[in-house]
C-alpha positions in Angstrom: 23.7 -38.7 -29.1 26.2 -37.5 -26.7 23.5 -35.3 -25.2 21.4 -38.2 -24.6 24.7 -40.0 -23.0 25.3 -37.4 -20.7 21.8 -37.0 -19.7 21.4 -41.0 -19.2 24.6 -40.3 -16.8 22.9 -37.6 -14.9 19.9 -39.2 -14.3 21.8 -42.4 -13.1 23.8 -40.4 -10.7 20.2 -38.7 -9.6 18.8 -42.0 -9.1 18.3 -42.9 -5.2 20.5 -46.1 -5.6 23.2 -43.6 -6.4 23.2 -42.3 -2.8 21.4 -44.9 -0.7 23.0 -45.0 2.7 24.7 -48.0 4.0 24.2 -49.9 7.1 27.4 -47.9 8.3 28.8 -45.2 5.8 32.3 -43.6 5.8 32.1 -39.5 5.2 35.5 -38.1 4.3 36.4 -34.6 5.3 39.8 -33.0 4.7 41.3 -36.6 4.3 40.0 -37.4 7.6 37.4 -40.6 8.0 34.5 -40.0 10.0 32.7 -43.1 10.9 28.9 -42.3 11.2 26.6 -43.7 13.5 24.5 -47.0 12.5 21.6 -45.7 10.2 18.3 -47.9 10.6 15.0 -47.2 10.2 14.4 -47.3 14.1 17.1 -44.3 14.2 15.5 -41.9 16.7 17.7 -39.0 15.6 17.6 -37.0 12.5 21.3 -36.0 12.8 22.2 -39.7 12.2 20.1 -40.1 9.1 21.8 -36.8 7.8 25.6 -37.8 8.4 24.8 -40.9 6.5 23.6 -39.3 3.2 26.5 -36.7 3.0 28.1 -37.8 -0.2 29.8 -34.9 -1.5 33.6 -35.0 -2.4 35.9 -33.2 0.0 37.3 -29.5 -1.5 40.4 -28.7 -1.6 40.1 -24.9 -0.6 41.6 -22.8 2.2 38.1 -20.9 2.5 36.5 -23.7 4.0 38.7 -23.2 7.3 38.0 -19.4 7.0 34.4 -20.1 7.2 34.8 -22.9 10.1 36.7 -20.3 12.2 33.5 -17.9 11.4 30.9 -20.3 12.8 33.1 -21.1 15.9 33.3 -18.0 17.2 29.7 -17.3 16.6 28.0 -20.2 18.8 25.2 -18.3 19.7 24.5 -17.5 16.0 24.8 -21.3 14.9 22.5 -22.4 18.2 19.6 -19.8 17.1 20.1 -21.4 13.1 20.0 -25.0 14.3 16.7 -24.4 16.4 15.2 -22.9 13.6 16.3 -25.7 11.3 14.4 -28.2 13.6 11.4 -27.2 12.3 12.0 -27.7 8.4 14.3 -30.4 8.3 12.6 -33.5 8.5 10.4 -32.5 5.5 13.9 -31.4 3.3 15.4 -34.6 4.4 12.6 -36.9 3.3 12.2 -35.0 0.0 15.9 -35.0 -0.8 16.2 -38.7 0.1 13.2 -39.3 -2.5 15.3 -37.6 -5.2 18.4 -39.5 -4.4 20.4 -36.4 -3.7 23.3 -35.8 -1.5 22.2 -34.7 1.9 24.6 -31.6 1.7 21.4 -30.3 0.1 19.6 -30.4 3.1 21.9 -28.0 4.8 21.9 -25.6 1.9 19.2 -23.2 3.5 22.0 -22.7 6.5 23.8 -20.9 4.2 21.1 -19.1 2.2 19.2 -18.0 5.0 20.3 -19.7 8.3 16.7 -20.9 8.2 15.2 -18.2 8.7 11.6 -18.1 6.6 11.5 -14.2 6.8 14.9 -13.7 5.4 15.0 -11.0 2.6 17.8 -9.9 0.5 19.1 -6.8 -1.3 18.3 -8.9 -4.4 14.9 -9.4 -3.4 15.0 -13.1 -2.6 12.8 -14.4 -0.2 12.4 -17.5 2.2 14.8 -20.1 3.4 16.0 -21.2 -0.1 16.0 -17.6 -1.3 14.6 -17.5 -4.8 14.4 -14.0 -6.4 11.0 -13.6 -7.9 11.9 -14.3 -11.6 13.3 -17.7 -11.0 10.4 -18.5 -8.1 8.1 -17.9 -10.8 10.0 -20.0 -13.4 9.6 -22.8 -10.8 6.1 -22.7 -10.3 5.9 -20.4 -7.0 3.1 -18.0 -7.0 3.4 -14.4 -5.8 0.7 -11.9 -5.4 -0.4 -9.6 -2.6 -2.1 -12.4 -0.4 0.6 -15.3 -0.9 4.3 -15.6 -1.6 5.3 -19.1 -2.5 9.0 -18.3 -2.4 8.2 -18.1 1.6 6.2 -21.1 1.5 8.3 -23.7 3.0 7.1 -27.0 1.0 6.4 -25.2 -2.2 9.6 -23.6 -1.9 11.4 -26.8 -1.3 10.1 -28.4 -4.1 10.9 -25.9 -6.2 14.6 -25.5 -4.9 15.0 -29.2 -5.7 13.7 -29.0 -9.3 16.0 -26.2 -10.0 19.4 -27.8 -8.3 18.3 -31.5 -10.0 18.4 -29.3 -13.4 21.5 -27.5 -12.6 23.0 -31.0 -11.9 21.8 -32.3 -15.3 23.0 -29.0 -16.9 26.8 -28.8 -15.4 27.6 -32.4 -14.5 28.6 -31.5 -11.1 27.1 -30.7 -7.8 29.8 -28.1 -7.2 29.0 -26.3 -10.3 25.3 -26.8 -9.7 25.6 -25.0 -6.3 27.5 -22.2 -8.1 24.8 -22.1 -10.5 22.0 -21.9 -8.0 24.1 -18.8 -6.2 25.0 -16.7 -9.3 22.8 -18.0 -12.2 23.5 -20.5 -14.9 24.8 -17.9 -17.3 27.4 -16.9 -14.8 28.6 -20.3 -14.5 28.2 -21.1 -18.2 30.4 -18.0 -19.1 33.3 -19.0 -16.6 33.2 -22.4 -18.1 33.5 -21.1 -21.8 36.4 -18.8 -21.0 38.5 -21.3 -19.1 37.6 -23.7 -21.9 38.4 -21.4 -24.9 41.9 -21.0 -22.9 42.7 -24.7 -22.3 42.3 -24.5 -18.5 40.2 -26.6 -16.3 36.4 -26.3 -15.9 35.8 -27.6 -12.4 34.5 -25.3 -9.3 38.1 -24.6 -7.7 39.3 -23.3 -11.4 36.8 -21.1 -12.5 36.7 -17.3 -12.2 33.4 -16.6 -10.5 32.3 -13.8 -8.2 33.6 -13.8 -4.7 30.1 -14.7 -2.8 30.3 -17.7 -5.3 33.6 -18.7 -4.7 32.7 -18.6 -0.6 29.5 -20.6 -1.4 30.5 -24.2 -1.5 33.3 -24.1 0.9 30.7 -22.3 3.1 28.8 -25.5 2.7 31.4 -27.8 3.3 31.8 -25.8 6.7 28.6 -26.7 7.7 29.0 -30.1 6.4 31.9 -30.2 9.3 29.8 -28.9 12.0 27.3 -31.6 11.2 30.1 -34.0 11.6 31.9 -32.7 14.5 29.9 -30.4 16.3 32.2 -30.4 19.3 34.7 -29.1 17.7 32.9 -26.0 17.2 31.7 -26.0 20.8 28.1 -26.8 19.8 25.7 -29.5 20.7 23.4 -30.3 18.2 20.2 -30.2 19.4 17.9 -33.5 19.0 15.7 -33.7 16.4 13.5 -36.5 15.8 13.6 -38.4 12.9 9.8 -38.0 12.5 7.4 -35.6 11.0 7.2 -32.5 12.7 4.3 -30.9 10.5 1.6 -31.7 8.7 -0.7 -30.0 6.0 -4.3 -28.8 6.5 -6.5 -27.8 3.7 -8.4 -24.7 4.2 -11.2 -23.2 2.0 -12.9 -20.6 4.3 -14.1 -17.3 4.6 -10.9 -15.0 4.6 -9.0 -15.7 8.2 -6.3 -13.8 9.9 -3.3 -16.0 11.1 -3.8 -14.8 14.3 -7.1 -16.7 14.5 -5.4 -19.6 13.0 -2.8 -19.7 15.7 -5.6 -19.6 18.2 -7.3 -22.5 16.6 -4.7 -24.2 16.5 -3.6 -23.7 19.9 -0.4 -22.1 19.3 1.0 -19.0 19.5 1.0 -16.4 16.6 4.9 -16.8 16.2 4.9 -20.2 16.0 2.3 -20.2 13.5 4.2 -17.6 11.6 7.3 -19.6 11.4 5.7 -22.7 10.0 3.1 -20.1 7.6 5.3 -17.2 6.2 3.9 -17.2 3.0 0.8 -14.7 3.6 2.8 -11.1 3.5 -0.4 -9.8 4.9 -0.9 -12.1 7.9 -4.3 -13.1 6.0 -5.7 -15.9 4.0 -7.9 -14.9 1.1 -11.4 -15.8 0.9 -12.4 -18.5 -1.8 -9.1 -19.9 -2.1 -7.8 -23.7 -1.7 -5.0 -23.2 0.7 -2.6 -25.5 2.7 -1.3 -24.6 5.8 1.4 -26.4 8.1 0.8 -27.2 11.6 2.6 -29.4 14.0 1.5 -32.8 14.1 0.7 -32.8 17.3 -1.6 -30.0 17.2 -3.7 -31.0 13.8 -6.3 -32.8 15.2 -7.3 -29.8 17.5 -6.9 -27.4 14.4 -9.5 -29.5 12.4 -11.9 -29.7 15.2 -12.1 -25.8 15.9 -12.0 -25.4 12.2 -15.5 -27.5 12.0 -17.1 -24.9 15.0 -16.3 -21.9 12.5 -15.5 -19.3 15.2 -13.2 -16.8 14.1 -13.2 -13.6 12.4 -14.0 -13.3 9.0 -12.2 -10.6 6.9 -14.3 -9.3 3.9 -13.4 -5.9 2.0 -15.3 -3.0 2.9 -15.1 0.6 1.7 -14.0 3.5 4.1 -14.0 7.0 3.8 -11.8 9.7 3.0 -10.1 11.6 6.1 -10.8 8.5 8.3 -7.8 7.2 11.0 -6.7 3.8 11.3 -8.2 4.4 15.0 -11.6 5.2 13.9 -11.9 2.5 11.1 -11.0 0.1 13.9 -13.6 1.7 16.2 -16.1 1.4 13.9 -15.6 -2.3 13.2 -15.0 -3.6 16.6 -11.3 -4.4 16.5 -7.8 -2.6 17.1 -5.9 -0.1 14.8 -3.1 -2.5 15.2 -5.2 -5.4 13.4 -6.4 -2.7 11.0 -2.8 -1.9 10.0 -1.5 -5.2 10.0 -4.0 -6.5 7.1 -4.3 -3.4 5.1 -2.0 -0.8 2.9 -3.5 2.4 3.8 -3.3 5.6 1.8 -2.4 8.2 4.6 -1.4 11.8 4.5 -0.9 13.1 8.2 -2.4 9.9 9.8 -5.5 10.2 7.5 -7.0 8.6 4.5 -6.4 10.3 1.4 -9.5 9.0 -0.7 -12.0 6.6 -0.1 -10.4 3.2 0.1 -11.5 -0.7 0.5 -10.0 -2.2 3.3 -10.3 -5.4 5.0 -12.3 -5.8 8.3 -13.4 -8.4 10.7 -16.8 -8.4 9.3 -18.0 -10.5 12.3 -17.8 -7.9 14.8 -20.1 -5.5 12.9 -23.3 -7.1 13.2 -25.0 -3.8 14.2 -22.7 -1.7 12.0 -24.3 -1.1 8.2 -21.4 -1.9 5.9 -20.8 -0.6 2.6 -19.4 -4.0 1.1 -17.1 -4.1 -1.7 -15.4 -7.1 -4.0 -12.0 -8.6 -3.5 -11.1 -7.5 -6.8 -11.5 -3.9 -6.0 -9.4 -5.0 -2.9 -6.7 -6.0 -4.8 -6.7 -3.2 -6.9 -6.7 -0.8 -4.0 -4.0 -2.5 -2.3 -1.8 -2.5 -5.6 -2.9 1.1 -5.9 -1.5 1.9 -2.3 1.6 0.0 -3.0 2.1 1.8 -6.2 1.9 5.2 -4.8 4.3 4.7 -1.9 6.7 4.4 -4.7 9.0 7.5 -4.8 10.6 8.6 -7.6 13.1 11.4 -8.8 13.1 13.5 -12.3 17.1 14.1 -13.4 17.2 17.9 -14.0 21.0 18.2 -15.3 22.3 14.6 -16.3 25.5 13.7 -14.0 26.0 10.3 -12.7 24.3 7.4 -10.8 27.0 7.6 -8.1 26.8 11.3 -7.5 22.7 11.1 -7.1 23.4 8.2 -4.6 25.5 10.3 -2.6 23.0 13.2 -2.9 19.8 10.9 -2.0 21.8 8.8 0.5 21.1 5.4 -1.1 23.5 2.9 -2.8 24.4 3.6 -6.4 24.2 -0.2 -7.0 20.5 -0.2 -5.5 19.4 2.7 -7.7 20.8 1.0 -10.7 19.0 -2.4 -9.9 15.9 -0.7 -9.1 15.8 1.2 -12.7 17.7 -1.6 -14.6 20.6 0.9 -15.3 23.3 -0.4 -17.4 25.4 2.6 -17.3 26.2 5.1 -14.7 25.4 8.1 -17.1 21.9 9.9 -16.1 20.1 12.0 -19.0 18.3 15.0 -18.1 14.7 14.4 -17.5 15.3 10.6 -16.9 12.5 9.3 -14.1 14.4 7.3 -11.6 12.6 5.1 -8.7 14.4 6.1 -5.7 12.4 4.3 -3.1 10.5 1.3 -4.0 7.3 0.3 -2.4 6.3 -2.3 0.5 8.6 -5.0 1.0 10.8 -4.1 -2.0 12.2 -1.4 0.5 14.0 -3.7 2.6 16.7 -3.7 0.1 17.5 0.1 0.7 20.4 0.9 2.6 19.7 4.2 4.1 21.9 6.8 5.2 23.4 6.9 8.7 21.1 9.5 9.9 18.4 7.5 8.9 19.2 3.9 9.7 21.7 3.7 12.4 22.8 0.7 14.5 23.5 1.0 18.1 24.0 -1.9 20.7 22.8 -4.5 18.3 19.8 -2.5 17.5 18.4 -0.5 14.7 17.3 3.2 15.3 15.1 4.3 12.0 14.1 7.9 11.4 10.4 7.6 10.0 9.8 9.3 6.7 6.5 10.7 5.0 4.4 8.2 3.8 5.5 5.5 6.2 3.3 3.5 8.3 3.8 1.4 11.4 2.8 -1.7 8.7 5.0 -0.6 6.3 8.3 -0.1 8.5 7.4 -3.6 10.1 7.2 -5.2 6.9 10.7 -3.4 6.1 12.2 -4.8 9.2 10.5 -8.3 9.5 9.3 -7.5 12.8 5.4 -7.4 13.8 3.4 -4.2 14.3 2.8 -5.1 18.2 6.7 -5.3 18.6 7.1 -1.7 17.4 4.7 -0.4 19.1 6.0 -2.1 22.2 9.6 -1.3 21.8 8.9 2.5 21.1 6.0 2.9 23.7 3.4 3.6 21.0 -0.2 3.9 22.2 -1.6 4.2 18.5 -0.7 2.9 15.1 -0.1 6.6 13.8 3.6 7.7 13.7 4.7 11.1 12.8 7.6 11.6 10.1 10.8 12.5 11.5 10.5 10.4 14.6 12.9 7.9 15.4 12.1 4.2 16.0 13.9 1.6 18.2 14.0 -1.7 16.3 15.4 -4.4 18.6 17.3 -7.7 17.5 17.4 -10.9 19.1 
């Protein structure tokens, strides 16, 4: 009975009526009233609508001011974050309002990812909502070599709001729900049980939580103050129209690369990728029903061009051992950059170590005899290439994780996570992952001699087995950018060479 009453109360709190916007609403922050601008359906600025929906109670924590000071000192960072948010905010505000949730939830990606759709953390969290792989799967976000739902703006938003509503029902407080979103349900539950056993309060501020989680809600409250009083931060909020920025267009075509999609939509490749970051190989797999996002103003042009069918259809073919990326590109009438962008190649000294199934733009090969392969073979070959790039170490004489980490110039915490180690003690003959494959390598903290930062740029020393494609993925940049920054003429890069990765 108690459970049913609690559930009923939680559902009542989640109802749209609980958070409905009044004609004029007062939002309180640090005991200072802020009277928002009148909200009507004709409001042209989305920030007015957001302010009216802010509903969380003020939090009595000195950490809020610490984060206010941090953001105030970084106006360039804040402006970049706000500029990125304009693509996604209307959609998220709509979804938050539909569920009757406090509008602070729409600001959460600002502290999760700074609204960067390519954000990727050491714990392998991805996308603007920063889902780790397991939680993403629990909430229906598919993850495979062709598509990562954690980076899909609309799918991940749906999953994040589902998860947050579930956490609110579990814990009965938005502050605790947000804490659990950050550090996990078990973390918050254990902290509550520990305080309850000692007769102590079990609210968010009273719990003993990890440092990041203790700062998590105060950081969101600092963002809330930024939205309510941007002038105090030295910021002018960018006007965001209170109308949809993008719309979904369904595709079921032959395999299409995202560069072609952008061209058909009349957009730059970077603009298209900002709305469609969920395709890790920058290619939509053949034969799958997929929805892509395009600006409302470009949707008609995109649909018209799709119907004309004028684009390269990427298909799997078998290429021979010993070939270079440049030779493959020449055979199929394209560039080595495009070949590397859409394939994980088995390379040693710049040449294929075995026959391999790769994806090529088949429309450019009308006069060539092509040994076609299946998509199943392409998936298997990509998986093998990925696994082959994982590096292992066999422990010789025992010792500790910390000692091995210093020897290999990686972080002990990373070694433990990659190998799911609970203890720091190592046993002779133990096989350890010392370099994860593919995007997982983004988490590696390499030594200063391998990865140096100067003038805001990163200088990376190429290792054996690296390709421009794998390095680009590692640092969330494009192959073309790497080539331009380092004046590279081909897609081949030698181990030991130092590359510059520029940061905007």
